[in-house]
DOKOL-386948 format. One line per field, with one value per residue (C-alpha): chain; z, x, y; residue number from 0. Coordinates in steps of 0.02 Angstrom, whole numbers. Layout:
cadena <- c(A_...)
pz <- c(Z_...)
px <- c(X_...)
py <- c(Y_...)
num <- c(NUM_...)
END
This chain:
cadena <- c(A_A_A_A_A_A_A_A_A_A_A_A_A_A_A_A_A_A_A_A_A_A_A_A_A_A_A_A_A_A_A_A_A_A_A_A_A_A_A_A_A_A_A_A_A_A_A_A_A_A_A_A_A_A_A_A_A_A_A_A_A_A_A_A_A_A_A_A_A_A_A_A_A_A_A_A_A_A_A_A_A_A_A_A_A_A_A_A_A_A_A_A_A_A_A_A_A_A_A_A_A_A_A_A_A_A_A_A_A_A_A_A_A_A_A_A_A_A_A_A_A_A_A_A_A_A_A_A_A_A_A_A_A_A_A_A_A_A_A_A_A_A_A_A_A_A_A_A_A_A_A_A_A_A_A_A_A_A_A_A_A_A_A_A_A_A_A_A_A_A_A_A_A_A_A_A_A_A_A_A_A_A_A_A_A_A_A_A_A_A_A_A_A_A_A_A_A_A_A_A_A_A_A_A_A_A_A_A_A_A_A_A_A_A_A_A_A_A_A_A_A_A_A_A_A_A_A_A_A_A_A_A_A_A_A_A_A_A_A_A_A_A_A_A_A_A_A_A_A_A_A_A_A_A_A_A_A_A_A_A_A_A_A_A_A_A_A_A_A_A_A_A_A_A_A_A_A_A_A_A_A_A_A_A_A_A_A_A_A_A_A_A_A_A_A_A_A_A_A_A_A_A_A_A_A_A_A_A_A_A_A_A_A_A_A_A_A_A_A_A_A_A_A_A_A_A_A_A_A_A_A_A_A_A_A_A_A_A_A_A_A_A_A_A_A_A_A_A_A_A_A_A_A_A_A_A_A_A_A_A_A_A_A_A_A_A_A_A_A_A_A_A_A_A_A_A_A_A_A_A_A_A_A_A_A_A_A_A_A_A_A_A_A_A_A_A_A_A_A_A_A_A_A_A_A_A_A_A_A_A_A_A_A_A_A_A_A_A_A_A_A_A_A_A_A_A_A_A_A_A_A_A_A_A_A_A_A_A_A_A_A_A_A_A_A_A_A_A_A_A_A_A_A_A_A_A_A_A_A_A_A_A_A_A_A_A_A_A_A_A_A_A_A_A_A_A_A_A_A_A_A_A_A_A_A_A_A_A_A_A_A_A_A_A_A_A_A_A_A_A_A_A_A_A_A_A_A_A_A_A_A_A_A_A_A_A_A_A_A_A_A_A_A_A_A_A_A_A_A_A_A_A_A_A_A_A_A_A_A_A_A_A_A_A_A_A_A_A_A_A_A_A_A_A_A_A_A_A_A_A_A_A_A_A_A_A_A_A_A_A_A_A_A_A_A_A_A_A_A_A_A_A_A_A_A_A_A_A_A_A_A_A_A_A_A_A_A_A_A_A_A_A_A_A_A_A_A_A_A_A_A_A_A_A_A_A_A_A_A_A_A_A_A_A_A_A_A_A_A_A_A_A_A_A_A_A_A_A_A_A_A_A_A_A_A_A_A_A_A_A_A_A_A_A)
pz <- c(0_-48_-8_-171_-80_52_27_142_182_296_374_533_581_535_554_558_495_376_456_560_692_568_460_610_662_484_483_651_601_420_462_562_398_441_321_361_296_314_316_278_249_175_41_107_233_212_398_528_521_342_385_548_577_568_740_842_1018_1020_1188_1201_1031_1107_1282_1337_1514_1447_1524_1514_1690_1651_1495_1576_1728_1620_1529_1689_1788_1641_1628_1811_1865_1767_1646_1675_1726_1636_1475_1498_1535_1375_1278_1350_1326_1145_1077_1004_921_855_773_701_623_538_469_400_313_228_351_335_474_466_541_668_587_743_848_703_759_710_743_879_884_937_1089_1181_1145_1285_1441_1393_1520_1393_1212_1120_979_805_651_470_304_215_387_391_206_246_374_256_122_250_308_129_88_248_203_18_30_104_-13_130_159_71_90_60_36_44_173_339_480_556_704_793_785_950_1056_1243_1370_1554_1656_1840_1843_1718_1529_1436_1263_1113_944_787_657_588_471_342_217_54_-16_-182_-229_-137_-35_145_198_329_381_487_596_774_798_767_793_813_743_672_748_858_880_833_693_834_840_653_589_748_718_624_592_451_431_464_651_696_855_765_877_1039_973_906_1070_1192_1085_1089_1280_1313_1450_1397_1498_1525_1382_1452_1415_1242_1182_1103_1015_1080_931_784_663_701_531_385_366_238_367_523_639_554_659_673_803_964_1135_1081_932_1053_1087_1235_1240_1172_1278_1262_1272_1285_1185_1311_1277_1452_1468_1513_1503_1500_1475_1341_1267_1430_1446_1399_1265_1398_1498_1346_1290_1463_1476_1309_1345_1519_1441_1312_1445_1544_1393_1361_1205_1033_897_838_1009_1047_1106_1035_1025_1037_977_934_1071_993_824_890_986_901_892_916_813_648_725_791_615_556_702_674_490_509_670_610_428_376_532_498_318_375_485_355_218_329_431_307_280_446_543_439_500_681_684_747_863_788_831_885_957_1025_900_934_898_996_1113_1262_1327_1237_1246_1402_1361_1446_1393_1258_1187_1237_1261_1435_1504_1687_1778_1826_1963_1985_1923_1899_1721_1602_1433_1281_1183_1010_1023_1023_1013_980_934_966_991_1156_1325_1474_1403_1415_1548_1567_1446_1296_1272_1098_971_1069_956_816_943_1018_851_812_982_1013_833_823_992_939_781_879_1010_873_784_944_978_800_811_973_915_827_688_688_537_562_489_572_709_575_503_675_696_518_542_634_487_354_430_412_223_138_283_236_368_342_421_334_433_374_441_609_605_578_723_835_795_849_1010_1049_1038_1143_1280_1285_1205_1288_1425_1521_1662_1745_1663_1490_1516_1571_1427_1310_1378_1357_1178_1143_1203_1079_931_965_944_784_711_693_571_451_264_190_13_-26_-148_-100_-200_-114_-8_69_182_256_286_368_479_532_574_662_773_817_854_969_1063_1083_1134_1267_1338_1343_1432_1561_1597_1611_1743_1839_1844_1950_1948_1808_1759_1596_1442_1549_1602_1720_1735_1882_1983_2059_1978_2040_2127_2070_2252_2258_2237_2050_1964_1788_1733_1669_1557_1513_1457_1602_1600_1570_1409_1485_1500_1673_1741_1882_1958_1931_2058_1986_2058_2130_2098_2261_2343_2333_2144_2125_2227_2123_1963_2025_2083_1913_1829_1943_1907_1719_1742_1856_1724_1593_1706_1740_1553_1526_1660_1620_1526_1340_1301_1417_1378_1191_1197_1301_1180_1030_1101_1135_954_893_1001_950_767_734_669_499_474_510_352_343_164_107_89_186_333_236_296_149_177_119_108_165_329_401_480_669)
px <- c(0_68_28_-72_-204_-229_-351_-355_-523_-581_-750_-833_-934_-918_-1076_-1044_-1203_-1340_-1495_-1626_-1505_-1372_-1496_-1559_-1381_-1344_-1495_-1452_-1272_-1305_-1439_-1306_-1213_-1070_-986_-1040_-970_-1077_-993_-1102_-1047_-1217_-1312_-1379_-1520_-1523_-1528_-1635_-1748_-1795_-1847_-1937_-2125_-2139_-2217_-2154_-2188_-2264_-2312_-2496_-2536_-2674_-2698_-2694_-2644_-2478_-2363_-2173_-2164_-2278_-2180_-2010_-2060_-2137_-1970_-1869_-1973_-1993_-1804_-1789_-1729_-1567_-1599_-1520_-1663_-1588_-1593_-1771_-1831_-1747_-1833_-2004_-1981_-1923_-2031_-2170_-2053_-1945_-2097_-2155_-1983_-1997_-2167_-2094_-1964_-2098_-2162_-2349_-2449_-2627_-2740_-2879_-3005_-3112_-2965_-2869_-2707_-2600_-2686_-2612_-2606_-2765_-2684_-2541_-2377_-2309_-2255_-2329_-2448_-2527_-2582_-2441_-2378_-2412_-2410_-2371_-2419_-2270_-2191_-2004_-1993_-2082_-1948_-1808_-1868_-1880_-1702_-1638_-1727_-1661_-1479_-1477_-1566_-1415_-1280_-1154_-1168_-1054_-1091_-986_-1067_-978_-859_-805_-760_-605_-556_-584_-423_-389_-254_-234_-170_-141_-267_-307_-424_-334_-325_-415_-464_-492_-559_-464_-562_-569_-494_-606_-587_-674_-700_-776_-629_-492_-443_-401_-480_-401_-544_-496_-643_-664_-830_-877_-1052_-1062_-1231_-1182_-1314_-1313_-1241_-1375_-1272_-1175_-1322_-1354_-1461_-1564_-1594_-1720_-1598_-1482_-1318_-1219_-1253_-1081_-1052_-954_-1024_-966_-796_-764_-822_-723_-565_-584_-586_-774_-864_-995_-1154_-1270_-1198_-1280_-1450_-1493_-1672_-1728_-1895_-1997_-2107_-1993_-1997_-1897_-1927_-1912_-1730_-1769_-1881_-1779_-1764_-1895_-2027_-2197_-2276_-2266_-2342_-2490_-2515_-2581_-2728_-2845_-2848_-2679_-2561_-2390_-2380_-2237_-2222_-2335_-2474_-2451_-2476_-2310_-2371_-2543_-2601_-2467_-2529_-2488_-2312_-2148_-2039_-1914_-2045_-2103_-1927_-1879_-2032_-1989_-1805_-1836_-1953_-1820_-1685_-1803_-1826_-2004_-1966_-2042_-1955_-1851_-1804_-1948_-2129_-2305_-2402_-2582_-2711_-2845_-2963_-2966_-3023_-3148_-3250_-3422_-3437_-3263_-3165_-3193_-3134_-2978_-2926_-2943_-2837_-2707_-2684_-2678_-2581_-2412_-2443_-2268_-2248_-2415_-2366_-2203_-2301_-2433_-2306_-2189_-2315_-2456_-2641_-2706_-2581_-2628_-2806_-2743_-2827_-2668_-2530_-2375_-2203_-2099_-1927_-1833_-1724_-1589_-1658_-1588_-1448_-1518_-1343_-1208_-1087_-1102_-1168_-1254_-1422_-1335_-1256_-1080_-977_-909_-761_-721_-561_-443_-524_-659_-836_-822_-878_-760_-822_-724_-711_-785_-859_-1047_-1156_-1342_-1474_-1432_-1250_-1290_-1332_-1423_-1598_-1681_-1585_-1653_-1800_-1852_-2036_-2101_-2099_-1973_-1822_-1885_-1915_-1743_-1657_-1759_-1729_-1548_-1488_-1542_-1468_-1304_-1297_-1328_-1197_-1071_-1104_-1081_-916_-856_-895_-796_-645_-484_-458_-310_-197_-74_-106_46_-60_-173_-24_16_-161_-163_-10_-115_-234_-99_-27_-193_-175_-72_-77_-24_-116_-220_-385_-529_-604_-782_-771_-714_-865_-984_-911_-916_-1101_-1145_-1045_-1130_-1304_-1255_-1162_-1214_-1386_-1556_-1518_-1354_-1258_-1093_-1021_-1074_-1008_-837_-834_-867_-723_-605_-664_-638_-458_-431_-511_-410_-253_-325_-327_-138_-163_-292_-274_-303_-246_-159_-290_-366_-528_-668_-554_-691_-572_-513_-693_-733_-581_-628_-805_-743_-628_-775_-885_-753_-735_-924_-947_-813_-901_-1066_-989_-896_-1050_-1157_-1041_-1048_-1238_-1269_-1460_-1586_-1662_-1744_-1653_-1520_-1578_-1466_-1534_-1420_-1472_-1627_-1725_-1686_-1828_-1887_-1868_-1682_-1548_-1524_-1355_-1289_-1140_-994_-860_-701_-523_-404_-226_-163_-266_-381_-571_-637_-816_-890_-1059_-1127_-1264_-1422_-1551_-1694_-1872_-1960_-2045_-2217_-2201_-2143_-2291_-2413_-2334_-2347_-2527_-2574_-2487_-2575_-2742_-2716_-2672_-2821_-2940_-2860_-2882_-3065_-3094_-3022_-3127_-3294_-3422_-3385_-3551_-3506_-3320_-3353_-3471_-3348_-3206_-3315_-3349_-3163_-3122_-3257_-3186_-3005_-3030_-3171_-3337_-3306_-3155_-3242_-3329_-3304_-3320_-3337_-3168_-3074_-3041_-2955_-2782_-2736_-2706_-2885_-2962_-2857_-2899_-2825_-2654_-2674)
py <- c(0_171_351_353_252_388_532_684_763_901_942_1005_851_667_563_375_293_349_272_358_419_474_569_667_709_766_881_958_996_1043_1170_1262_1288_1168_1048_870_705_548_377_226_47_5_102_267_247_57_28_-59_93_50_-128_-90_-102_87_114_262_325_499_572_621_543_437_506_688_637_569_699_710_641_493_441_466_364_226_205_212_87_-31_-27_-83_90_69_214_384_499_649_548_482_658_721_581_626_813_802_660_769_894_752_671_836_857_688_738_899_792_688_556_527_442_381_514_492_609_626_687_766_686_534_368_258_69_-18_-99_-14_-104_-213_-118_51_125_244_235_325_210_281_166_208_134_55_28_63_104_267_308_253_373_512_479_482_644_723_689_732_899_989_1054_1060_872_747_562_407_237_68_141_67_186_106_215_379_479_565_642_614_738_702_799_822_671_561_571_709_648_759_701_748_651_475_345_262_121_166_-9_42_154_61_214_251_416_529_643_791_848_912_818_636_566_377_323_154_42_-112_-286_-412_-492_-575_-696_-723_-806_-784_-599_-492_-350_-295_-390_-230_-235_-303_-203_-66_71_-8_-59_116_193_88_99_288_281_278_182_55_38_-112_-213_-370_-296_-358_-361_-523_-504_-652_-689_-721_-867_-1024_-1106_-1129_-1077_-942_-855_-893_-744_-635_-548_-632_-518_-419_-458_-351_-469_-601_-485_-515_-705_-759_-867_-949_-1139_-1263_-1425_-1512_-1385_-1312_-1124_-1044_-863_-785_-604_-598_-434_-344_-415_-338_-415_-466_-561_-658_-701_-760_-873_-954_-981_-1051_-1180_-1222_-1243_-1356_-1469_-1409_-1308_-1329_-1432_-1283_-1217_-1101_-1107_-1090_-926_-985_-859_-986_-928_-755_-819_-948_-820_-809_-619_-545_-672_-582_-419_-502_-551_-371_-317_-453_-413_-224_-193_-258_-304_-356_-464_-547_-580_-660_-781_-818_-854_-956_-1057_-1085_-1052_-1121_-1017_-866_-887_-910_-1081_-1163_-1098_-1016_-1086_-936_-908_-756_-666_-536_-363_-217_-170_-74_-42_54_198_303_477_622_691_795_635_687_529_496_403_384_428_287_180_312_338_525_562_651_713_657_818_802_627_596_440_419_292_111_160_248_175_248_269_98_4_-173_-163_-60_-25_-64_81_185_154_267_405_377_402_558_637_594_592_773_814_734_840_999_955_909_1074_1173_1085_1114_1300_1313_1211_1254_1129_1012_1045_903_731_650_573_497_404_334_268_203_93_-40_-57_-55_-213_-304_-310_-446_-570_-746_-848_-1004_-951_-864_-718_-757_-935_-868_-750_-895_-990_-836_-809_-986_-968_-802_-878_-1028_-933_-749_-768_-751_-881_-871_-955_-919_-1075_-1017_-841_-900_-1024_-878_-776_-924_-943_-758_-770_-911_-825_-667_-771_-845_-669_-682_-826_-755_-736_-564_-517_-353_-287_-120_-120_-218_-324_-431_-527_-362_-309_-476_-457_-280_-332_-488_-384_-269_-419_-495_-330_-316_-498_-478_-325_-422_-572_-467_-359_-517_-588_-424_-430_-583_-584_-593_-427_-372_-435_-519_-692_-791_-967_-1002_-848_-770_-629_-455_-363_-192_-141_-184_-50_-22_-15_-11_-114_-11_-89_4_-28_2_66_-111_-118_-249_-249_-212_-205_-100_-65_111_150_225_344_242_296_343_194_273_292_112_48_152_83_-96_-73_-4_-151_-278_-196_-216_-400_-428_-358_-471_-623_-583_-568_-743_-829_-748_-854_-843_-759_-615_-600_-611_-462_-360_-398_-359_-186_-162_-201_-82_56_30_-12_110_46_128_15_-150_-201_-388_-449_-629_-712_-579_-695_-834_-788_-678_-492_-460_-287_-142_-62_96_68_59)
num <- c(0_1_2_3_4_5_6_7_8_9_10_11_12_13_14_15_16_17_18_19_20_21_22_23_24_25_26_27_28_29_30_31_32_33_34_35_36_37_38_39_40_41_42_43_44_45_46_47_48_49_50_51_52_53_54_55_56_57_58_59_60_61_62_63_64_65_66_67_68_69_70_71_72_73_74_75_76_77_78_79_80_81_82_83_84_85_86_87_88_89_90_91_92_93_94_95_96_97_98_99_100_101_102_103_104_105_106_107_108_109_110_111_112_113_114_115_116_117_118_119_120_121_122_123_124_125_126_127_128_129_130_131_132_133_134_135_136_137_138_139_140_141_142_143_144_145_146_147_148_149_150_151_152_153_154_155_156_157_158_159_160_161_162_163_164_165_166_167_168_169_170_171_172_173_174_175_176_177_178_179_180_181_182_183_184_185_186_187_188_189_190_191_192_193_194_195_196_197_198_199_200_201_202_203_204_205_206_207_208_209_210_211_212_213_214_215_216_217_218_219_220_221_222_223_224_225_226_227_228_229_230_231_232_233_234_235_236_237_238_239_240_241_242_243_244_245_246_247_248_249_250_251_252_253_254_255_256_257_258_259_260_261_262_263_264_265_266_267_268_269_270_271_272_273_274_275_276_277_278_279_280_281_282_283_284_285_286_287_288_289_290_291_292_293_294_295_296_297_298_299_300_301_302_303_304_305_306_307_308_309_310_311_312_313_314_315_316_317_318_319_320_321_322_323_324_325_326_327_328_329_330_331_332_333_334_335_336_337_338_339_340_341_342_343_344_345_346_347_348_349_350_351_352_353_354_355_356_357_358_359_360_361_362_363_364_365_366_367_368_369_370_371_372_373_374_375_376_377_378_379_380_381_382_383_384_385_386_387_388_389_390_391_392_393_394_395_396_397_398_399_400_401_402_403_404_405_406_407_408_409_410_411_412_413_414_415_416_417_418_419_420_421_422_423_424_425_426_427_428_429_430_431_432_433_434_435_436_437_438_439_440_441_442_443_444_445_446_447_448_449_450_451_452_453_454_455_456_457_458_459_460_461_462_463_464_465_466_467_468_469_470_471_472_473_474_475_476_477_478_479_480_481_482_483_484_485_486_487_488_489_490_491_492_493_494_495_496_497_498_499_500_501_502_503_504_505_506_507_508_509_510_511_512_513_514_515_516_517_518_519_520_521_522_523_524_525_526_527_528_529_530_531_532_533_534_535_536_537_538_539_540_541_542_543_544_545_546_547_548_549_550_551_552_553_554_555_556_557_558_559_560_561_562_563_564_565_566_567_568_569_570_571_572_573_574_575_576_577_578_579_580_581_582_583_584_585_586_587_588_589_590_591_592_593_594_595_596_597_598_599_600_601_602_603_604_605_606_607_608_609_610_611_612_613_614_615_616_617_618_619_620_621_622_623_624_625_626_627_628_629_630_631_632_633_634_635_636_637_638_639_640_641_642_643_644_645_646_647_648_649_650_651_652_653)
END
């Protein structure tokens, strides 16, 4: 490799990632008149946002009593008090403005004409205590187009596709509390052109998604989620929070192989009478529609570990009682097909006609979906690292993280439909913070430090080993599901760390050609290194959290109580260049508020139980009226043949 392969660029803000979070960061920085460069390893805006169900949390959308305090507390308590209150408050405060901004950029919701506002889902998504989830026709495609339009409309934005962001370039200065870190820019591999880019910039926004490809094929996300965000962050000196908290969507397809991992439904899909059953037809979870994703996933995986799982390692979502009800059954099918249409179509196509009519249970299995942990930030998305052997936060100057890259918002559980709000709120905040930092900074004019950072990557080309990076990736993915997946034990976690030590040594014996243009082996190696770093952080954090809570299920330990003292796990690289984990104590919600929350939750479950045990003639009438209220009588015209399991007549998105 020669100097001819290096290209020198200059800008004010680098945004790593072009999905929902990245596009919002771009808008916030670009509208300040700054020069922005976007780095995307996938085609522009081809992110998880584009393939999502298109449901977003908007405060007050369905209930005028949904105050900032109510939404913030709902997120915090659902997350087992692990979330940073300053961040949940920011989320609640900004959610309406963030959604309005998306609409200005082209997003179009279905409108409730009676209330003259966006229409919310018929049944509140699992864990929400208010109706606030807004659906969209064309699901995530509508968001993907909005993201694309947001980025390309600015003349001061330059974007690079098929590019891998390799490292944050920084300088370190000894300060009073330890090392002060300042961002100088980043190094990028432009695969399509065979170039290494040295991008000089005082601000870098990490918006490069999550880690779910660690568990492929048991994931419903894009293949690009290889833990890049967390590897970039911790290598730059950042702390990582709650990395053990990974959200596994409970109702994903276990077969056939071509559909494995794809979403089949949410807890709300089960509607009023749906239950989960094991292979012996025993109910393992009732009132499913009121449960969080974490509760459903845990119930399934505990059954699997006990030997009561379905043939493909899952359980059965049984909605047959909904459809067999004499009066309300026809309304249930309208609800099922319109609430999450792409998820329903996945199930219908994969499981067959009877399943499409909900006449037989669906075999479902958890699938890796979202990282609730991530890079430690404050409410302005400024990245934090802690002083040596201390918890005192120190801001890394010029580094920001948002969306799935950041931790501190969701803690132990993410409520459904909140991810799209998260990206809109904190992507925009990140762009504004990055712009402010750029305006206050004196630009670095010396590229010498870039060459020092680059040396490590230069040596990865033209390696003459015997191992193929992609084969190591496949093996790592299997080990991740088995050992740091949705069901964990101390034995499994330690086994994973031993395996990671071995695979890190294997990296010295990989084969990578010297070619610069589209060197796939180099790309596989870079992603493999990021995946190893991320997997190590997950395993170490999982060992530090000794009890089950939220998305972290320890089969060999008890479940943590909501009344116990909450803490986040904090993983960092110490002065010996080794990973180290700590406990970061969190602010506990006052006992009175916790009791009120639990009473409200118990009351909802009690009503659901009463509904199940009432005589069918009574419960059926009650449920029929519920469907009429939530679907709207003008949307329930049942035509012959529309209940045969095919998508049928269109109804308004709910």
